[in-house]
Structure formats: structure tokens, C-alpha cells
N, C-alpha and C positions, 0 to 999 in steps of 0.2 A: 458301348453305346446302348442305352436303354430306350426303347421306343414304346411307351404306354400311351396310346392315342386312340381316341374314338373315331378318328378319320381313317379312311382306307390308306394303307401304307403301300407305296409303289414297290419298293424292294428294301427289306430290312437289313440285307447283307451289304457290307461296304465293297465287297469284291468277290470274284471267283465263284459265283453262284447266284441264284435268284430265289428269293422267298417272298411271295406276295401275301400279305395279310389283308383279307377282304372285310374284316370286322364281322359284326353280327349280320348274318344273311337271313335269320329268322326272327320274327318278333317273339316276345317273351312267352306268349300263349302257345305258339307253335313249338318253340324250343322246349317248353315244359312237357308238351304232349310227346315229343320224340324221346325226351329223357325217360319218361315213365314207360314208354313202349320198349325202349332198349333195356332198361333195368329188368323188366319182367318177361321179355319174349326173346332173349338171346340165350343160347346154350353156353353160359359162362363156366369156365373151369380155371383153376389155378394154373398159372403159366409155369412151364418147366424149362430149365436150362442146365446144360452140362458145362461147368466151369472148372478148369484144371482137373478134369476127370471125375468131378463130384456132381451128383444130381442136386440141383437147387430148385426148390418149389417156392415161387414168389407169393407174396401176400396179395398182390393185385391179381385180378382175373383177366382172362383173354378169351377170344373166340376168333375163328378164321372161316370166312365165307367167300364163295366165289363161283365161277363157272365150273362145270363138271370136270372132274379129273385133276384139278390143281393140287399140287403138293407144295408145301412151303417149309424150308429148312432154315432155322436160325438158332444160334446157341447150341448147335449139335443136336437139335430135336426136330423131328419132321411132323408136320400136321397135314391132314387132308381137308380140303375146303368143304364146309357144309353148304347145302343148297341155299340160294338167296331167299330171304324172307321178303314179303311185300314192302315192309318198312325200309329195308336196306336197298331195295331196288328204287324206291322213291328217292331216297337220299343220294344214291349213286347218280341218278338222272340229274338231280339238282347240282351235285358236285361237278358233273361233266359239263353241264350248261354254263356254270359260272367260271370254271377253270379253262374251258375250251379243249380239254383232253378227254380220252376215253380210258375206262378202267375195267378190269375183269376179276377183281378180287378185293377183299377188304379185311384188314386186321383190326379187331376191336380190343380196347383195353378198358377195364373198369378199375378206377382208383377209388377205394372206399372212403378215403380221407387224405389229408395232407401228409400223413405219415408214410404214405406209399408214393413212390416216384419211380423214375427210371434213369439209370446212369448214362454217362456219355457214350454215344454210339452213332454209327451211320447206318442208314438203310441201303446197304450196298451189296446185298446178297446176290449171288450169281443168277438166281431165278428171276430177278427183277430186270425189266427192260432197261438198258443203259440210258441214263440221263432222262428217263421218262418222268413225268410229273407224278407227285404223290399229293393227294388232296386230304387234308386233315380237318375233320369236323369235330367240334367240341360241344358237349352238353353238360350242364351241371356247374360245379364249383369252378371259379376262375383260377387258372394256374399259370404260373410263369413258365415260358418256353425259352430255353437259352441255347445259344450257338457259340462254339469257339472254333477258330480256324485250326487245321491240322498242322500247319507249317509256320505260320507267322502269328504275331501277337495281335489278334483281332477277335472281337466278340460282339454279340448282339443278343437282345432279349425282347420278348413281346409278351403281353398278358393275353392269354387265350380266353375270350369271353364266352358266356353261355349262348349257344346258337351261332358260333362264329366259324369261319372257314379260313384256313391257311394252306397255301400251295407251295411246295418245294419242287424246283425243277432245274434243268440244266445240269451244271457240274457241282451242284450243292453237295450231294452225297460224297463225291470224290474229294472235296476240299474242306468240308465242315463236319464237326460232330455236333450232336444236339442232345438235350436232356430235359427232364421234368424234375426240378429240384423238390426235395421234401420241404414241408412247412407245417409246423405244429399248430399254426393258427387256423388251418383249414379243417373243418369238421364234416363237410358235406361231400357226397360222391361226385366224381366226374367220369363221364363216358367219352372216350375218344375213338373216332373211326378214321382209319387211314386207308383210303382207296388207292389201289396200286395197279400197275400193268405188269403182268407176269409174261414171260416168254415161254 
């Protein structure tokens, strides 16, 4: 099931979870403003992962921000949250208002072009509050965001637009994997912010 629509999507998943795509919540001027701010005022570093005992350094860059004292471990690497910037606090407030949830941290990813993506995974680390909402803001190049069910033959996709918001909640992470497929056609960068609730 592919859902590429300019309208607000109620729930793009057919079962066992809830993913609400709100579409563009910023006009182009405001979205461009935040993209520029994020590209130049975030402490970007190449992401690291330990896979089968081997340290992998990703092409894409990442950053981890949040309330004081938060540590986040994924792919066998631990990060300590940097203090919120003014821009991130603004965007957190907007994400909270639109999604109706609260967040205390944010993982950011910078994809320089379509040759960089992220493979199938779930955001189900133990440090995340169980079944809590994850709000995903996208700025820059439009990228396909795909889901596949962990146990049955079901899938869904949506095109994440510049200045858009997608919210994953409920049992989505327990039942679904998601990814950002690579695409040679895309030459511009994309910044993604995922606001999360840590325990």
C-alpha cells in the first residue's frame, strides 16, 4: 500500500499500530529557515554502530539532544544528550502541540543525499517509554518512508515532504519495521528530527 497524498493521512498502517502523517505543517519559507538553521547550528557527527562486533561509521550524520542527564544506547553505542538549542525547543513545542504528546529528547539525522539511507529497524530500545509517541519532522529533500510488518505480509509507504510531520504511536514499534530507502535520483540533503519520550 503506497500512500503519496497531499491530504492529511489518518493512519497509514493497515493494522497493529498507528502512524499519522500530518503533511506539511510549515510553509516553504519557514521550512527553509529551519533547514538552514539545523544544517549550520547542530553538532553533527558521523553515526557509529557496532554490528557483529565490528565498529561501523555511517555516511549520514547524527546528533542527540534532550533534557539533562539522558543517555541513549542503540546499535551497541551510547550517546549523552546535548542541551537543547532554541531552535529545537521551538520545534519540540510545535511537535507536542500537533501530536498531543510530550517529549524529552530528540535524535537528529542528516542525510547528505539519496545515497544515504537507513535500513529496516524499529525504535524499540529499552530506554524509550513503551508505546509512547515518536514525532518525526522532516526538512529538505523529500524521501520515501517505508514500513513492513514483522509477522505478516503487510507494508505501507509515505513520501515525507519538506516541513512535514509524521507521528508513530501505540504498538507500531512492536509490530512494524521502518526504513528510509536509498535513491540515486536525490541530490539534496534532508534533516530528520525524531522527538522521543525517554524513561
